[in-house]
Structure formats: structure tokens, C-alpha cells
C-alpha positions in Angstrom: 90.7 109.0 123.8 88.1 111.4 122.6 87.4 110.7 119.0 87.2 114.5 118.3 90.9 114.8 119.0 91.8 112.7 116.0 88.9 113.8 113.8 90.2 115.8 110.9 86.8 117.1 109.9 87.0 120.5 111.8 90.8 120.7 112.1 92.9 123.0 109.7 95.0 121.0 107.3 98.1 122.9 108.6 97.6 121.2 111.9 96.4 117.7 111.1 99.1 117.0 108.4 101.5 117.4 111.3 99.9 114.5 113.1 99.7 110.8 112.2 96.4 109.3 110.9 93.9 107.6 113.1 95.6 104.2 112.6 98.7 105.4 114.6 96.6 105.6 117.7 95.3 102.1 117.4 97.5 99.8 119.6 99.8 97.4 117.7 98.6 94.5 119.8 95.0 95.0 118.7 96.0 95.6 115.2 98.0 92.3 115.2 95.0 90.4 116.6 92.8 91.9 113.9 95.3 91.1 111.1 95.7 87.5 112.4 91.9 87.0 112.5 91.4 88.4 109.0 94.2 86.3 107.6 92.7 83.2 109.1 89.3 83.9 107.7 90.8 84.6 104.2 93.1 81.5 104.2 91.0 78.7 105.8 89.4 76.4 103.3 90.9 78.2 100.3 91.9 76.4 97.2 94.7 78.8 96.6 96.3 81.7 98.6 98.0 84.8 97.3 100.5 86.6 99.5 101.1 89.9 97.7 102.4 93.3 98.2 99.5 95.6 98.8 100.3 98.1 96.0 98.9 98.2 92.5 101.5 95.8 91.2 101.0 93.1 93.8 97.2 93.4 93.8 97.1 93.2 90.0 98.8 89.8 90.3 96.2 88.7 92.9 93.4 89.7 90.4 95.1 87.6 87.7 95.4 84.6 90.0 91.7 84.9 90.9 90.8 85.2 87.2 92.8 82.1 86.4 90.9 80.2 89.2 87.5 81.7 88.3 87.4 83.0 91.8 86.8 86.8 91.4 84.3 88.4 93.7 81.2 90.4 92.6 82.3 93.9 91.7 78.8 95.3 92.0 78.9 95.1 95.8 82.2 97.1 95.9 80.8 99.7 93.5 77.8 100.1 95.8 80.1 100.5 98.8 82.2 103.2 97.0 79.1 105.1 96.0 78.0 105.0 99.6 81.3 106.4 100.7 81.0 109.2 98.2 77.5 110.0 99.3 78.4 110.1 103.0 81.5 112.2 102.3 83.8 109.7 104.0 87.4 110.8 103.7 89.9 108.0 103.3 93.1 107.9 105.3 96.3 107.3 103.4 99.1 108.9 101.6 99.0 107.5 98.1 102.5 106.1 98.4 103.7 102.8 97.0 106.2 100.2 98.0 108.1 102.1 100.8 110.8 100.3 102.5 109.4 101.2 105.9 105.8 100.3 105.0 102.7 102.3 105.5 101.6 103.9 108.8 98.2 105.0 107.9 94.8 103.4 107.6 93.1 103.0 104.3 89.7 103.2 102.8 87.7 100.2 101.9 87.9 98.6 105.4 84.3 97.5 105.5 84.8 95.9 108.9 84.0 99.2 110.5 80.5 99.2 108.8 78.5 96.0 109.4 75.9 97.1 106.9 78.5 97.2 104.1 77.9 94.3 101.7 81.7 93.9 101.4 82.3 93.5 105.1 83.2 89.8 104.8 84.7 89.9 101.3 88.1 88.8 102.5 86.6 85.4 103.4 84.4 84.9 100.4 86.8 84.0 97.5 88.2 80.4 97.2 91.5 82.2 96.4 92.4 83.9 99.7 94.3 87.2 99.6 96.9 88.2 102.2 98.5 91.6 101.8 102.1 91.8 102.9 104.9 94.3 103.0 108.6 93.7 102.4 109.2 93.2 106.1 106.2 90.9 106.8 106.8 88.2 104.3 107.8 85.7 107.1 104.7 86.5 109.1 102.4 86.1 106.1 104.0 82.7 105.2 103.6 81.6 108.9 99.9 82.4 108.7 99.5 80.4 105.5 101.2 77.5 107.2 99.0 77.8 110.2 95.6 78.1 108.5 95.8 76.7 104.9 94.7 73.1 104.1 97.3 70.6 102.9 97.5 70.7 99.1 96.9 74.4 98.8 98.3 76.3 95.8 100.4 79.2 97.1 101.4 82.3 95.1 103.8 85.0 96.4 103.8 88.2 94.3 105.8 91.3 94.2 107.9 90.6 97.3 111.6 90.0 97.7 113.2 88.8 100.9 116.4 90.4 102.1 117.9 86.9 102.8 116.7 83.3 102.8 117.1 82.6 106.5 114.5 85.2 107.3 111.8 83.1 105.5 113.4 79.7 105.6 111.4 78.0 108.4 107.8 78.7 107.1 108.7 78.3 103.4 110.4 75.0 104.0 107.4 73.7 105.9 105.0 75.0 103.2 107.1 73.2 100.6 106.2 70.0 102.3 102.4 70.6 102.6 101.4 72.8 99.6 100.6 71.3 96.3 102.5 74.1 94.5 104.3 77.3 95.4 104.8 79.9 92.7 106.7 83.1 93.3 106.5 86.0 90.9 108.6 89.2 91.3 110.7 91.8 89.5 113.0 93.1 92.2 116.7 92.3 92.3 117.2 89.0 94.1 120.4 87.9 95.9 121.5 84.9 93.8 122.0 82.7 96.9 118.5 83.5 98.2 117.0 82.8 94.8 118.8 79.5 94.6 117.7 78.4 98.1 114.1 79.2 97.3 114.3 77.3 94.0 115.9 74.3 95.7 112.7 73.8 97.6 110.8 73.3 94.4 109.4 76.8 94.3 108.6 78.1 90.8 110.4 81.4 91.2 110.1 83.7 88.2 111.9 87.1 88.5 111.6 89.6 85.7 114.0 92.3 84.7 113.4 95.1 87.2 113.9 97.8 84.7 111.8 96.2 82.0 108.9 94.4 83.8 106.6 94.9 86.7 105.4 91.8 88.6 102.0 92.0 86.9 103.9 91.4 83.6 105.6 88.4 85.2 102.3 86.9 86.5 100.6 87.5 83.1 103.2 85.5 81.2 103.7 82.9 83.8 100.1 81.8 84.6 98.7 79.2 82.3 95.5 81.0 81.4 94.0 82.7 78.4 93.6 86.2 79.8 91.3 88.8 78.2 93.0 91.9 76.8 92.1 93.9 79.8 94.7 92.1 81.9 97.4 92.8 79.3 96.5 96.4 79.4 96.3 96.3 83.2 99.9 95.0 83.3 101.1 97.6 80.9 99.5 100.5 82.8 100.7 99.1 86.1 104.2 98.9 84.7 104.0 102.5 83.6 103.7 103.6 87.2 105.8 100.9 88.9 108.8 101.6 86.6 108.1 105.3 86.8 107.6 105.6 83.0 104.7 108.0 83.5 103.4 108.0 80.0 99.8 106.8 80.7 97.7 109.0 82.9 95.8 106.0 84.1 98.8 104.7 85.9 98.6 107.4 88.6 94.9 106.5 89.0 95.7 102.9 89.6 98.5 103.7 92.1 96.4 106.1 94.1 93.4 103.9 94.1 95.4 100.9 95.2 96.5 102.9 98.3 93.2 104.4 99.1 91.2 101.2 98.6 91.3 98.0 100.6 93.1 95.1 98.9 89.9 93.1 98.2 88.3 96.1 96.7 91.2 97.0 94.4 91.8 93.4 93.2 88.1 93.0 92.5 87.7 96.2 90.6 90.7 95.9 88.4 89.9 92.3 87.8 86.6 93.3 86.4 87.6 96.5 84.6 91.3 96.4 84.0 93.0 99.8 83.8 89.8 101.6 82.8 88.3 102.3 86.2 84.6 102.7 86.4 83.0 106.1 86.9 82.3 105.6 90.6 85.9 104.8 91.3 87.1 107.7 89.2 84.9 110.0 91.2 86.3 108.6 94.4 89.9 109.0 93.2 89.3 112.6 92.0 87.7 113.6 95.3 90.5 112.1 97.3 93.2 113.6 95.1 92.1 117.1 96.0 93.3 116.3 99.6 96.4 114.6 98.3 97.5 117.6 96.3 96.9 119.9 99.2 99.1 117.7 101.4 101.8 117.7 98.8 101.8 121.5 98.6 102.0 121.8 102.4 105.0 119.4 102.6 106.9 121.2 99.8 106.3 124.5 101.4 107.8 123.2 104.7 111.0 121.9 103.0 114.4 123.2 104.0 117.6 122.5 102.0 121.0 121.5 103.4 124.3 121.2 101.7 125.9 117.9 102.6 129.2 117.1 100.9 128.5 117.6 97.2 124.7 117.1 97.6 121.8 119.4 98.1 119.4 117.6 100.5 115.8 118.9 100.9 114.2 117.8 104.2 110.5 118.2 104.9 107.8 116.9 107.3 104.2 115.9 107.2 101.6 113.4 106.2 101.8 113.4 102.4 102.5 111.4 99.3 106.2 111.2 99.5 107.0 110.2 95.9 105.3 113.3 94.5 106.8 115.5 97.2 110.3 114.2 96.4 109.8 114.7 92.7 108.8 118.4 93.4 111.9 118.9 95.6 114.1 117.3 92.9 112.6 119.7 90.3 113.6 122.5 92.6 117.2 121.5 92.6 117.6 118.9 95.3 119.8 115.9 94.7 118.0 114.0 97.5 114.8 114.4 99.5 113.9 113.3 103.0 110.2 113.2 104.0 109.8 112.8 107.8 106.5 111.3 108.7 104.4 112.2 111.8 104.4 108.5 112.7 108.2 108.6 113.1 109.4 107.0 109.9 111.0 108.7 107.0 111.3 108.3 103.2 114.6 109.0 101.5 114.5 109.6 97.7 117.5 110.0 95.5 118.2 111.1 91.9 120.6 110.5 89.1 123.2 112.4 91.2 122.4 110.7 94.4 122.3 106.9 94.5 123.0 106.3 98.2 119.5 106.3 99.7 119.8 102.8 101.0 123.2 103.6 102.6 121.8 106.5 104.5 118.7 104.5 105.6 120.9 101.7 106.7 122.5 103.9 109.3 119.2 104.8 110.9 117.4 101.5 111.2 116.2 101.2 107.7 117.0 100.1 104.2 115.8 100.0 100.6 117.3 100.8 97.2 119.9 103.3 95.9 117.2 105.9 94.9 114.3 104.9 97.2 114.6 103.9 100.9 112.9 104.2 104.2 113.8 104.2 107.9 112.5 104.7 111.3 115.2 106.0 113.7 115.3 104.4 117.1 114.7 107.6 119.0 111.1 107.2 120.3 111.0 105.8 123.8 107.6 107.0 124.9 104.7 109.3 123.9 106.5 112.4 125.1 109.1 111.7 122.4 106.3 111.6 119.9 104.7 114.7 121.3 108.0 116.5 120.7 108.3 115.0 117.3 104.9 116.4 116.3 105.4 119.9 117.8 108.9 120.4 116.4 108.1 118.9 113.0 110.4 116.0 113.5 113.5 117.9 114.4 115.2 115.0 116.3 114.5 112.6 113.4 115.8 115.2 110.9 119.0 115.6 112.8 119.9 111.9 112.9 119.1 111.4 109.2 121.2 114.4 108.2 124.0 113.0 110.4 123.7 109.8 108.4 124.0 111.8 105.2 127.2 113.4 106.5 128.6 109.9 107.4 127.8 108.6 103.9 129.3 111.7 102.3 132.5 111.1 104.2 132.6 107.4 103.2 132.0 108.3 99.5 134.7 111.0 99.6 137.1 108.5 101.2 136.4 105.9 98.5 136.9 108.5 95.8 140.2 109.6 97.3 141.4 106.0 97.6 140.5 105.4 93.9 142.3 108.6 92.9 145.4 107.5 94.9 145.3 104.1 93.2 145.0 105.7 89.8 148.0 108.0 90.5 150.0 105.1 91.7 149.1 103.1 88.6 150.0 106.0 86.3 153.4 106.4 88.1 154.2 102.8 87.7 153.4 102.9 84.0 155.6 106.0 83.5 158.6 104.1 85.1 
């Protein structure tokens, strides 16, 4: 493929935001090979390994573990690489989103592998505490890689990840329980009690914080036996501000955006050195990248169309954008729920106080998540012609199946409410007799 076809430099934003980022056009088989190789290089010979969600919360935990093991990388190399990116005018791919149920579909900045002159090109293999980024649906694969490449007696940390069920991770985790010196799992999501019990029965030190009070960085900070500097306490507090959507500290948006636009090694190293107060070079990078982010948000909001489904107003839009901010804007405009269909074929579903069924809708279209935040990728793409239609129609087929799922959930909710009303009427009648 001609690189110019996917180069955004001379393409109007109104066109390239309708298309996936460059990472979409990189074959999964090659991407898997690269991920396997980088994981092996990060894990082999490590004293400890951290498997963490690649957002600000998970990577803050990785920074803390490295600090506790005196295994942080030299931040100067990363600052030099960021300065070079700014000077060259390199534009990072990415959407600035966090913790989507469907995972990311774009590339990110900070992947020094593409530039052999970058001093951070081999950073993933340099710390004695290896870092493996994982998403909610790749925990098993990451554990399998640790099992394959880690030395016996390794210390394993799993951070900011919650398995849907135990069977999904049972085989690699049980094997690791036999070979690892210790396994510690820090999280703040809502665990199924049986899954948590099964994990603990293996001897895993599982610590789960209250999901509406703590982020995982809080859990790691209080669980690791280390005298952390104040910058780590502040890092946890600011990370919590974003992760729990408190939004009282402006630095939390900077951390969230930077964690998405930077590579995992870069983010963990920078916040490990500076905490929540990002250095000037990083602030300049975030500010430059945010101009593009805001423009994409505006474009997606402008494309939104609202639909009345049952008692709900559902706003549906399309484009490569930061879905949390788009959803917030649509909610402020009166939507009870927002759907952001992505050029890569996935979609984010965001709820509100009046709509807590996002996971139910997603579950009907090959997805899942939480009551107010879920993701899916409808099984409607058989070949590239289907994707071509998806791009040229702004995801019309995807929108239709998701709206049909909303209709189905609305009928189920109405049926449940009718049943409850009938039960209440019957109870009242019985009492009157």
C-alpha cells in the first residue's frame, strides 16, 4: 500500500477522521509476532514482571513497582526522545481514551522501534522489572507469555485488570503459581466473588479496592512494602481524580491523555520520575497533541444524530475521536446514552444517571463492559468491502445493529417494569383482602 494513502499530513480532517489510524492497516499476524517478541525481550531475565492495563492507572502501578525494586529507567533519554518528536513535528496516533471494553484500535506515540536512532528503542528490555501492557481481554495471553519467558522464582504483579471469569485465566495462572516466587494482584474493579476466591486459593495476594473510592494506583501504593516519596502519593491522588471521574484536578486530564499518547515504557518512566507534575517537554507535547484531539471531538459531536428509543434519547456519532469527551458533550446536550462508532468497526457505548444498561446493549452485539461504559464490535465485517462501506457510510450498518440492541434492551426493561407493577398490584390486592 502506498504510504501516502494513509498519511494524514495533507488530508483534510473531515476525511481522515472517517478512517482508522495507520495501525488498522498493519496485519494482525505481524502485530502479534511483534507483541510476542517485545514481551519476550521485556520478560526474559527479569527479577519481576508487571502485567498492567496500559492506561494511566495501570502504568502508575508499574512505576511504583519499579520504584520499589530500584528498577526505574533513565528519564533523560525519554525526555530527549519527546523533544525530538516535537522538533520533527511528529503527530501521534491515538484517541486519548481510557479503559474501553473493546480495547484500542490505534497506534500510539512513543514506539521507538520505528526509529533505530532513538535512545529509548530498547527500553522495554532494559529494566530488571519487565513491563507487559495488557487489556481486559488479553490477560490470559499476557500471563501465558510470562509463563513462557520468565525465570522460575520471578515476582509477578498484575495491576488494574479484572478477568470476567476464572476459567479464562486458570491454566496460565495455576502454572505460574507453581513457578513464581510470588504473585500479587492489585485492582479496583468489581470482582465476581467466586473468581476472586479461586485466584486467592492459588496463594495469589489479591487486593481489590473499593471501585468508587480508590483507583488501582491507590491500592498499589498502600500494598507495596516501600517508603514511597510524596510524589507517588500525589500521583495516585491525581490518577484517582481521572479514573473515578472526579475531575477536580486539571493535571488528571494531562495524565490520562499522556498515558494514551505515549508508549508504556515512556509513561511509566516519566511519572515515576516526576509524579503528577509532568515536565515542560511533556506538557508541550500534550498541549500540541490536544489541539488535534479537540478538533476530532468537535467533528464527532457535529456528526451526531439523536434517536428516541423507549424512554431514552440516544445520540449516535461516528469518527476517530476521544469517546469519553464526545459522550460527555452529547450528554450535556440532552442525551441519556451516547454511541461512538469507530472507523475500525468497534463502538463505545456510554450511559448516564438515567441510562445504566450500556453493558446489556453491548452484550447483544459482541461486547460487554459496565452499566455506564461498555464497548463492542458487531460481527458484521466479512471482508474489506464491508469496511469500505463502513467508512463511506459513516458506519451505518454498525449503527443499525446497535440501535436494534437498544430497542431490544428497552423492551426487556419495559417488560421487567410491567412485571414488577403487576406483582405490586397483586400484593396490594392481597393485603386489601
